[in-house]
C-alpha positions in Angstrom: -23.1 -41.7 -67.4 -25.1 -45.0 -67.9 -26.6 -45.6 -70.9 -30.3 -45.5 -69.5 -29.7 -42.0 -69.0 -28.7 -40.6 -72.3 -31.1 -38.6 -74.6 -32.6 -40.6 -77.4 -30.7 -40.2 -81.0 -27.6 -39.0 -79.4 -24.2 -40.5 -80.6 -22.6 -41.9 -77.3 -19.1 -44.1 -77.1 -18.5 -46.8 -74.4 -15.9 -46.1 -71.5 -15.9 -49.6 -70.4 -15.8 -53.0 -71.7 -18.6 -54.4 -73.3 -20.6 -57.3 -73.7 -23.1 -57.9 -76.4 -25.7 -60.6 -76.4 -25.0 -63.7 -78.4 -25.3 -63.2 -81.7 -24.4 -59.6 -81.7 -21.0 -57.9 -82.7 -19.1 -56.4 -79.8 -18.7 -53.1 -79.6 -15.2 -51.3 -78.6 -14.0 -49.0 -76.2 -14.4 -44.9 -77.7 -16.4 -46.9 -80.7 -19.1 -43.9 -81.3 -22.6 -45.2 -82.0 -26.0 -43.7 -82.1 -28.3 -44.8 -79.2 -31.8 -45.1 -80.2 -33.2 -46.5 -76.9 -33.5 -49.3 -74.3 -35.0 -52.7 -75.0 -35.0 -54.6 -71.9 -31.5 -55.2 -70.9 -29.6 -53.7 -74.0 -30.4 -51.0 -76.4 -31.0 -50.8 -80.0 -28.0 -48.3 -81.3 -26.3 -48.4 -84.7 -23.0 -48.1 -85.7 -21.5 -45.3 -88.2 -21.8 -48.0 -91.0 -25.7 -48.6 -90.1 -25.8 -51.5 -88.5 -27.4 -52.4 -85.4 -25.4 -52.7 -82.4 -26.5 -53.8 -78.7 -24.8 -52.1 -75.9 -26.4 -53.4 -72.1 -28.3 -50.4 -70.8 -26.2 -50.2 -67.7 -22.7 -49.4 -69.8 -20.9 -46.2 -68.8 -20.8 -43.7 -72.0 -20.3 -40.4 -73.1 -21.8 -38.2 -75.6 -19.6 -37.5 -78.8 -20.2 -35.0 -81.2 -21.0 -35.9 -85.1 
């Protein structure tokens, strides 16, 4: 499913290559992140360490259990 279809505050993992905005840390395939919301073309997410990461809103993802 596309990230923009996911529920807020859910844990997801990208299942395809992603591109981060300039200056942002890239997210690896299958790396779990907590999705908070969409902000324009990108999303506001956090990795397991609490660092902010940004996935493109159209990224293909799957839910993961935490």
